[in-house]
N, C-alpha and C positions, 0 to 999 in steps of 0.2 A: 101378729105376735100376741096381742091381747087375748085373742081367742084360745091360743095355746095355754096361756096362764090360766084362763077361766076353766079350760078342760081339766088341767092338772088339779086345780083347787076344788073342783066339783065334788070329789070324794077321795078318801084315803086310798081306796083300791085302784083308782085311776092313776094316782101318783105313783103307787108301787109298780103298776104295770108299765107305765111310760118309762120310769127309771130303769126297770129291768130290761125292757126291749132295747133301749138305747145302749145299755151296758153290754148286752149280747152282740148287737151289731158293731159296737165299739171294739170287739175282739178283732174285727177285720177292718174297721174304719175308725181310727182312733179319735177323731174330733167328736164323735158321738158320746165318748166317755165324759167329756166336759158337759154335754147336755144332760146326761144322766145325773151328774152331780148337781147341776143347776136345779133339777126337779126337786131333789131332796132339800137343797138349801132354800128353795122358795117356800116349801112347806114349813121349814124351821123358822125362817124369817117372819112368816105371817102368823103361824099358829103356835110357835114355841118349841122348846127342846123336846118335850115328851112326844109330841106329834111327829116331829122330825125323826126321832129315834124309831118310832113305830114304822114309819114309812121306810127308813133305811133297813130295818130288820126284815120287813116284808119283801122289799126289793132285792135284798141280798139273798133271801131264800129262793125267790123265783129265778134270780140270775144264776145261782149255783145249780139249780135243777136243770136249767137250759144249757148251762156250760158243760154239764156232764154228758150231754148228747152230742156236743160238737167234737169234731176230730181233734185229737190232742196236738198241741203245738209245743215243740221243745223249747224250754226256757220260760214257758208261761203256765205254771201249775195252777193259777187261779185267775179270775177275770181282773184285768188291770183297773177296772172301775172301783174295786174294793180299796185299792191303794189311794185313789183320789178321794173317796168318801170320808176316810178316817180323819185327815186333817181338816177337811171342809167343815165338819160339824163344829169344832171349837171356834174356828174363824167366823163362821156364820153366826154363832151364838154371841160372839163379841160384837159383831156388827149390829145385831138385833138390840143389844143392851146399850151400846154406846152411840149408835147412829153416826159412826165415824169410820169411813173406809180407811183412813190413815191408821187408826188404832187396830183395825182388822188386819191391815197389811203388816203392821209391826208384829202382831201375833203370829202371822204366817211366817215372817222372817225368823222369829224365834223357833218355831216348829221345824223349819227347814235347816237351821243351824244344828238343832238337836238331831235331825235325820242324818246330816252329814257326819256328825260325831259318832252316832250309832253305827253307821256303815263302816267307819274306820275301826271302831272298837270290836265289832262283831266279826268282821272279815279278817282283820289283821293286815291284809294287803288288798286294798280295793282294786288295784290294777290287775292283780292276779284273779280276783273274783270276776271282774267284768270280762277278762280274757276267757275264762272258763265258760261264762254265760254265753258269750258270743259264739264260742265253738259249738255249744249246744244249739243255739238259735239258728245257725247257718248250716247245721249238719245236713239238712235235707234240701239245701239250695244248691243247685248244680253250679259248680265253678266258684262258689263263694268260700272265702277263707278268712281267717283272722289276720293273715299276714299284712294285708293292706293297712289295717288299723295300727299295727305295730310299726310299720314302716313310716307312716305319716305322724306318729306320735299321738294319735287320737286316743289310744287306750288310757294314757295318763290323764286325759281331760274328761274321760267318759263319765266318771262319777259326778263331777261338777256339772257337766252338761245335763245329765239326768236330773240332778237336784234343781238346776235352773229351769228346765222344762217343767218339772214337778211344780215349782213355785208358780210359774206362769199359768199352768193349767188349773190349779186350785183357785187362783184369783179370777181367771176367766169364768169358771163355773159360778163363783160368788157374784161376779159382776153381771153375768147373764141372769141369775136369779133375782138380783136387785132390780135389774131393768124390767123384767117381767112383773115384779111386784109394783114398780112405779107405774107401768102401763095400765095395770088393772086397778090399783087403789090410790095412786098418787101421781097423776100425769105430770111430767116435767121434773119430778123429784130426783130421778137418777142423775141427770146431767148436773144439777146444782150440787148434789152430794159429791159426785166424782170430781168436779172442778175444784173442790176444796180438799181433795185428798192430800194430806201432808203428813209425812213422817216426822217424829220429834227430832229436834236439832241434835240432841245428844246421841242419836243413833249413829250418825256419821263417824264421830271420833271413836265410839265403841266398836263399830264394824272395822275401822282401820286398825284399831289396837288388836282385835281378834285375828285379823288377817296377818298382821305383822308378827304377832306372837306365834301363830301357827307355822309361819315360815321357819322358825327355829326348831320346830318339832318334825314337820313333814311338809315338803314342798307341794305334794299332791293335796294335802289338807288345806294348805294356804290357797291354792287355786280354787278348790271346791267352795270355800267360804267367800272368795272374791266373786265367783260366778253367782252364788245365791244373793249376795248383796247387790250385784249388778242388776239382777232380776227385779228386786223391789224398787231400786232407784230408777230403773227403766219405766216401771209402772207409774212412779211419781212424775217422771219426765213427760210421759204421755198425758197425764192429767194437766200438767202445766201447759203443754202445747194446745190441748183442747180448750182450756180456759182462755189462753191468750187469743186464739182465733175467734172465740165467742165474743170476747171483749171488743174486738175490732170488726166484728161481723164479716170475717173473711170467709172465703169459699172453703167448703169441706174437702175440696180437691187436694189441698195441702196435706191433710191427714191421710188421704189415700196414698199419697207419695211417701209419707213417713212409714206407714204400715207396709207398703211395698218394699221400701228399703230394708226394714226389719226382716222381711221374709227372704229377700233375694241377696242382700249383702249384709247379713247379720253381724259379721265380724267388725264392720265399721259402724253400722247404724246403732247397734246396742251400746257400743262405747259412747257414741255421741249423745244419745238420749239419756243414758244413765248419768253421764257427766252433767247434763242439764238438770236432772233430778237432784243430784248431789249438790249442785250449786245453790239450789233452793234452801239448803240447810244453812247457807251463809248469807244469802240475800233472798228476801221474800219477793220473788220475781213477779208473782201475780199482783201483790199489793203495789209494787213499784210500777207495773204496767197500768194498773187502774188509776193510780195517782197521776201518771204522765198523761193519760187520755183525758182526765178531768180538768187539766190545767189549760 
């Protein structure tokens, strides 16, 4: 992995090319969109905003040129990587200036709350918007219809689920970039920084108040804000679990089980890990665990 970081940082053009190639492959294999974002974030974290913007602009131009040659996909008028790169720039800049993943995550939460608000304001009815989008996206898929989403009630959750996934993907790109940076320039630095990821305590009552207030306006908006807040507290919960296991020198197998649960039973695992993350706003679990082990 250090070699990948070294290759990316060797020149501006390499960074542009890697980001663009990953973005184009990401049209068909979505995880590579996160990698494309991490490339741009790595350059910004190491060399600053101006260099990061130059790489983003160059990568965007290359990606768009390649995208025009790809077969059109209904519902996807532009590369999805573009949507990931935009919020990643301010979040990475905050991390570069503050050296705090907690402050960066707080910034991301604010951006995603704004995203949710904009989707509701611009569409008027996000459920109808996603219904129309799904109809376009599955138009060429034999036997696929929107009816299943309507029957299961997923349509009403879709905007919030997209916002939640959006949040997780942006942070995943940032974390991957920070990990690459640590491997290349500060070995061991990523883990230490991630273990201390902590959202400010005042965010929890603010998030609850926003969710509660949204419930009087629009139940879908309320759920959207809940899912975005769950995403950031899930990330804090993961940081807590990693830190606690490190304090006790426990096997990494436990985290494999946690990530497996998040992947295969997300409806339970996300609630559990997010609750753990939210509890840290009331009780500093890491400090408590460190004190208990030292006694």
